[in-house]
ZAMARGU-4260 file (C-alpha; in steps of 0.2 Angstrom, whole numbers, plus 5000, padded with zeros to 4 digits):
<rodrens>
0) 5777/5206/5531 | 5779/5219/5518 | 5766/5210/5507 | 5754/5210/5522 | 5757/5229/5523
5) 5754/5232/5505 | 5738/5221/5505 | 5732/5231/5520 | 5735/5247/5511 | 5726/5242/5496
10) 5711/5236/5506 | 5711/5253/5514 | 5712/5262/5498 | 5698/5252/5490 | 5687/5254/5506
15) 5690/5273/5505 | 5686/5273/5487 | 5671/5263/5489 | 5666/5275/5504 | 5669/5290/5493
20) 5659/5283/5479 | 5645/5279/5492 | 5646/5296/5499 | 5646/5304/5481 | 5630/5294/5476
25) 5622/5298/5493 | 5625/5316/5491 | 5619/5316/5473 | 5603/5307/5479 | 5601/5320/5493
30) 5603/5335/5481 | 5591/5327/5468 | 5579/5324/5482 | 5580/5342/5488 | 5579/5349/5471
35) 5563/5338/5468 | 5556/5345/5484 | 5559/5363/5479 | 5552/5360/5462 | 5537/5351/5470
40) 5534/5365/5482 | 5536/5378/5468 | 5523/5369/5458 | 5511/5368/5473 | 5514/5387/5476
45) 5510/5392/5459 | 5495/5380/5459 | 5489/5388/5475 | 5492/5405/5469 | 5483/5402/5453
50) 5468/5394/5462 | 5468/5409/5473 | 5469/5421/5458 | 5455/5411/5450 | 5444/5412/5465
55) 5447/5430/5468 | 5444/5433/5449 | 5428/5423/5449 | 5422/5433/5465 | 5425/5449/5456
60) 5416/5443/5440 | 5401/5438/5451 | 5402/5455/5460 | 5403/5464/5444 | 5388/5454/5437
65) 5377/5458/5451 | 5383/5476/5451 | 5375/5478/5434 | 5358/5475/5441 | 5347/5489/5448
70) 5353/5496/5464 | 5341/5497/5479 | 5334/5513/5487 | 5337/5515/5505 | 5331/5527/5518
75) 5344/5539/5526 | 5345/5538/5545 | 5348/5555/5553 | 5365/5559/5560 | 5366/5557/5579
80) 5376/5569/5590 | 5386/5563/5605 | 5374/5565/5620 | 5377/5581/5629 | 5383/5578/5646
85) 5378/5591/5659 | 5395/5593/5666 | 5399/5606/5678 | 5406/5622/5670 | 5420/5623/5683
90) 5430/5609/5691 | 5425/5603/5708 | 5437/5607/5722 | 5440/5594/5736 | 5439/5600/5754
95) 5456/5596/5762 | 5448/5594/5779 | 5435/5582/5773 | 5438/5563/5775 | 5422/5554/5773
100) 5421/5536/5778 | 5426/5525/5764 | 5410/5517/5755 | 5408/5503/5743 | 5402/5509/5726
105) 5387/5501/5720 | 5388/5499/5701 | 5382/5492/5685 | 5394/5482/5674 | 5394/5486/5655
110) 5399/5472/5644 | 5412/5478/5632 | 5412/5469/5615 | 5428/5460/5611 | 5440/5471/5600
115) 5445/5462/5584 | 5462/5455/5585 | 5467/5457/5567 | 5462/5470/5554 | 5453/5464/5538
120) 5463/5455/5526 | 5462/5449/5507 | 5455/5432/5505 | 5473/5427/5502 | 5489/5438/5502
125) 5492/5448/5487 | 5511/5449/5481 | 5517/5466/5476 | 5523/5465/5458 | 5529/5482/5451
130) 5528/5483/5432 | 5543/5487/5422 | 5545/5506/5419 | 5530/5509/5432 | 5531/5528/5437
135) 5533/5532/5455 | 5520/5543/5463 | 5524/5550/5480 | 5509/5553/5491 | 5510/5564/5507
140) 5499/5556/5520 | 5499/5568/5536 | 5516/5574/5532 | 5523/5556/5528 | 5529/5553/5510
145) 5524/5536/5503 | 5529/5529/5486 | 5517/5520/5475 | 5518/5513/5458 | 5503/5515/5447
150) 5499/5503/5433 | 5508/5508/5416 | 5496/5514/5403 | 5480/5513/5413 | 5467/5525/5414
155) 5450/5523/5422 | 5434/5531/5414 | 5416/5530/5417 | 5403/5535/5404 | 5391/5539/5418
160) 5386/5533/5435 | 5374/5519/5429 | 5375/5501/5436 | 5382/5495/5419 | 5395/5508/5418
165) 5401/5505/5436 | 5401/5486/5433 | 5411/5488/5417 | 5424/5498/5427 | 5425/5485/5441
170) 5429/5472/5428 | 5444/5482/5422 | 5450/5484/5439 | 5449/5466/5443 | 5463/5462/5431
175) 5481/5458/5438 | 5487/5476/5434 | 5479/5483/5450 | 5486/5470/5461 | 5502/5479/5465
180) 5492/5494/5470 | 5482/5484/5483 | 5498/5476/5489 | 5507/5493/5491 | 5492/5500/5501
185) 5492/5485/5513 | 5511/5486/5515 | 5509/5505/5519 | 5496/5500/5532 | 5508/5489/5540
190) 5523/5501/5539 | 5513/5515/5546 | 5504/5505/5559 | 5487/5512/5552 | 5471/5508/5561
195) 5456/5505/5550 | 5451/5523/5548 | 5469/5527/5543 | 5468/5514/5530 | 5452/5521/5523
200) 5459/5538/5522 | 5475/5532/5514 | 5466/5522/5500 | 5455/5537/5497 | 5470/5548/5494
205) 5478/5535/5483 | 5462/5533/5472 | 5460/5552/5471 | 5478/5554/5466 | 5477/5541/5452
210) 5460/5546/5446 | 5458/5565/5450 | 5450/5571/5466 | 5431/5569/5470 | 5428/5560/5454
215) 5416/5545/5452 | 5431/5535/5445 | 5441/5538/5461 | 5426/5532/5471 | 5425/5516/5462
220) 5444/5513/5464 | 5442/5517/5482 | 5428/5504/5484 | 5439/5491/5475 | 5454/5494/5485
225) 5444/5492/5501 | 5434/5477/5496 | 5450/5468/5490 | 5458/5472/5506 | 5444/5463/5516
230) 5434/5478/5522 | 5415/5477/5522 | 5409/5492/5512 | 5395/5497/5500 | 5394/5509/5486
235) 5380/5522/5484 | 5374/5534/5471 | 5365/5550/5473 | 5362/5563/5458 | 5374/5553/5447
240) 5387/5555/5460 | 5395/5539/5468 | 5401/5538/5486 | 5408/5524/5498 | 5397/5518/5512
245) 5408/5513/5527 | 5401/5498/5537 | 5403/5498/5556 | 5395/5491/5571 | 5401/5505/5582
250) 5391/5521/5583 | 5398/5535/5573 | 5392/5553/5577 | 5388/5567/5566 | 5386/5557/5550
255) 5371/5551/5541 | 5369/5532/5537 | 5358/5518/5531 | 5355/5502/5540 | 5357/5486/5530
260) 5354/5469/5537 | 5358/5476/5555 | 5374/5485/5550 | 5375/5504/5549 | 5384/5510/5533
265) 5390/5528/5535 | 5391/5541/5522 | 5406/5553/5524 | 5401/5563/5509 | 5392/5578/5517
270) 5387/5585/5500 | 5376/5570/5496 | 5369/5566/5513 | 5352/5574/5511 | 5349/5567/5493
275) 5339/5551/5489 | 5351/5537/5485 | 5353/5519/5479 | 5365/5506/5485 | 5373/5491/5478
280) 5371/5479/5492 | 5381/5464/5489 | 5394/5455/5500 | 5411/5452/5495 | 5419/5435/5501
285) 5426/5436/5519 | 5423/5454/5521 | 5425/5462/5539 | 5418/5477/5547 | 5430/5491/5551
290) 5433/5496/5569 | 5437/5513/5577 | 5450/5505/5588 | 5465/5516/5588 | 5483/5512/5584
295) 5498/5524/5585 | 5502/5528/5567 | 5520/5530/5563 | 5519/5547/5554 | 5533/5558/5550
300) 5538/5569/5565 | 5533/5588/5565 | 5536/5593/5583 | 5523/5605/5591 | 5529/5619/5603
305) 5533/5612/5620 | 5520/5614/5633 | 5524/5614/5652 | 5513/5603/5663 | 5516/5602/5682
310) 5508/5595/5697 | 5503/5608/5710 | 5506/5597/5726 | 5521/5588/5719 | 5533/5600/5710
315) 5544/5586/5704 | 5531/5580/5692 | 5534/5594/5680 | 5538/5591/5661 | 5539/5601/5645
320) 5529/5590/5633 | 5531/5589/5614 | 5518/5581/5603 | 5518/5576/5584 | 5508/5589/5575
325) 5505/5576/5561 | 5497/5564/5573 | 5486/5578/5581 | 5480/5582/5563 | 5476/5563/5560
330) 5466/5562/5576 | 5457/5577/5571 | 5450/5568/5556 | 5444/5553/5565 | 5425/5550/5567
335) 5419/5553/5585 | 5410/5541/5596 | 5406/5539/5614 | 5414/5522/5617 | 5426/5527/5631
340) 5435/5511/5630 | 5441/5514/5613 | 5449/5530/5618 | 5456/5524/5635 | 5464/5509/5626
345) 5475/5521/5616 | 5492/5525/5621 | 5503/5541/5620 | 5514/5544/5605 | 5532/5541/5606
350) 5536/5559/5605 | 5525/5563/5620 | 5532/5548/5630 | 5550/5553/5627 | 5547/5570/5635
355) 5534/5565/5648 | 5537/5548/5654 | 5556/5550/5661 | 5550/5564/5672 | 5535/5555/5679
360) 5545/5539/5681 | 5558/5548/5691 | 5544/5557/5701 | 5536/5541/5707 | 5552/5530/5709
365) 5554/5522/5726 | 5536/5527/5731 | 5522/5516/5737 | 5508/5512/5725 | 5497/5524/5734
370) 5510/5538/5734 | 5514/5535/5716 | 5496/5535/5711 | 5493/5552/5721 | 5507/5560/5711
375) 5500/5555/5694 | 5482/5559/5700 | 5487/5577/5705 | 5497/5579/5689 | 5481/5576/5679
380) 5470/5586/5691 | 5481/5602/5692 | 5492/5601/5677 | 5478/5605/5665 | 5465/5619/5663
385) 5447/5613/5664 | 5433/5617/5651 | 5419/5607/5644 | 5419/5601/5626 | 5404/5614/5623
390) 5415/5628/5630 | 5431/5623/5620 | 5424/5615/5604 | 5405/5619/5604 | 5401/5601/5603
395) 5405/5585/5613 | 5422/5578/5608 | 5432/5565/5618 | 5450/5567/5617 | 5464/5554/5614
400) 5478/5556/5627 | 5490/5565/5615 | 5475/5578/5612 | 5473/5581/5630 | 5491/5586/5631
405) 5489/5597/5615 | 5473/5607/5617 | 5472/5620/5630 | 5458/5613/5640 | 5451/5595/5644
410) 5436/5589/5654 | 5432/5574/5665 | 5432/5560/5652 | 5448/5567/5644 | 5456/5567/5661
415) 5450/5550/5665 | 5457/5543/5649 | 5474/5551/5651 | 5475/5546/5669 | 5470/5528/5665
420) 5484/5528/5652 | 5497/5534/5664 | 5493/5522/5677 | 5493/5507/5665 | 5509/5511/5657
425) 5519/5519/5672 | 5513/5508/5686 | 5507/5492/5677 | 5490/5492/5686 | 5473/5488/5680
430) 5461/5503/5678 | 5442/5504/5675 | 5431/5518/5670 | 5416/5524/5681 | 5403/5531/5670
435) 5391/5541/5680 | 5376/5550/5673 | 5385/5567/5673 | 5403/5562/5675 | 5417/5550/5670
440) 5430/5544/5683 | 5441/5530/5686 | 5445/5516/5699 | 5462/5507/5700 | 5466/5489/5706
445) 5481/5491/5718 | 5491/5476/5723 | 5496/5484/5739 | 5483/5488/5753 | 5475/5505/5749
450) 5460/5512/5758 | 5446/5522/5751 | 5429/5521/5741 | 5430/5505/5732 | 5421/5493/5721
455) 5423/5474/5719 | 5425/5465/5703 | 5426/5447/5707 | 5440/5446/5719 | 5448/5462/5714
460) 5446/5478/5723 | 5446/5494/5714 | 5450/5511/5723 | 5441/5526/5717 | 5453/5539/5708
465) 5444/5555/5701 | 5455/5565/5690 | 5442/5580/5690 | 5440/5581/5709 | 5454/5594/5711
470) 5465/5591/5726 | 5457/5574/5731 | 5468/5559/5735 | 5465/5542/5729 | 5450/5534/5737
475) 5440/5550/5737 | 5424/5550/5726 | 5416/5567/5721 | 5402/5570/5734 | 5389/5573/5721
480) 5393/5557/5713 | 5390/5546/5729 | 5371/5545/5726 | 5373/5538/5709 | 5377/5520/5703
485) 5390/5521/5689 | 5392/5509/5675 | 5409/5501/5676 | 5418/5500/5660 | 5431/5486/5660
490) 5444/5482/5647
</rodrens>
């Protein structure tokens, strides 16, 4: 019996030893396999990165080669002004005893081009690699400090503004030393949630800080940063001065431009806009046009003085609103256009929401959709003083929602843009704009039964809501507008 127990124990020990050996061999093979996979992936990554770097390097070499050829003369197109709308100098007051029969609103639909989902990007991601001992440079962008690391021991110099001189400088920029500058610009675009215009402004400031303000070298660097970031730009020359031409399919007012292959390229250098000029017209791989679509930049907070806004009919809708002065200054730099959907898609800043939205949410809590919409409508109708853009600014100027809260006056399109924002974000309802020949208004798609002037878009019913028809409830159109057929701007 004892021998059997000893034999069984020996068998178990041998089995365990064999199992441990098998486990050890298996674990070793797994670790080796994992290590081989990691090494293979790293070789693949390095090869792919090298192929990308080679591709981008070849693209820049070709770009520089064409840049040395004579540039093409183009004719300057005159700057356009935003069409002056014959708006009433004073707001229209509703007759409280007037209750006209609700009417369907005949309309013309306006197709809105799809907004780009993604911003332009490099042909492949560029990894930030800070050189040892690279000095830190702090740039203040609308009150916000951003740290950049410029290339060590690098200076940019142009002998003149000739094609060959610019081409030579482009070759210098195309080296790996400037990749980190591109990567840090792109990272700042993400960190600050910058729209395309914000990125154009930031890269211009980065270039001028490195090269010196308003120099030809800064223009070439600015052009380089934008093309490497994926933006469709062109570089021009007038009187031995270089400037960047910004490509856009959206009409930008008050700036001259040239038209190349169906695209408008705008010159934002006012000092050169009346001079004959030549353009280097060559596409960079995978370039994309900028859009004026607005984001909410995450800028350092510099609070404005509070402003009290209150509804006349609904005193519970009364708020002391604070905005971010840095954001207001940024909006003030943005090019103007009359594409109302670009403005009305913009939201309010966090600073404005924090002081305004809790009050309005409390005011409409527990109300029907009609009651809540009337509170918001009267808040916009009676909480703001009315003046046309000509009276306030001397020219047509649509306002983003934050700007309507900031400036002392606003007109019909500003009120409609703000009201649309409030209804979308506080009530979660769909809104369209009604673009009349002399007026801008809104219509709301309620999910509850609401009566009044209306229009049908497919199977959806939109009720007229006019933020400039003072004292009018939802469903009431301004009497003078009833004879017109508005363009309906959908989102």
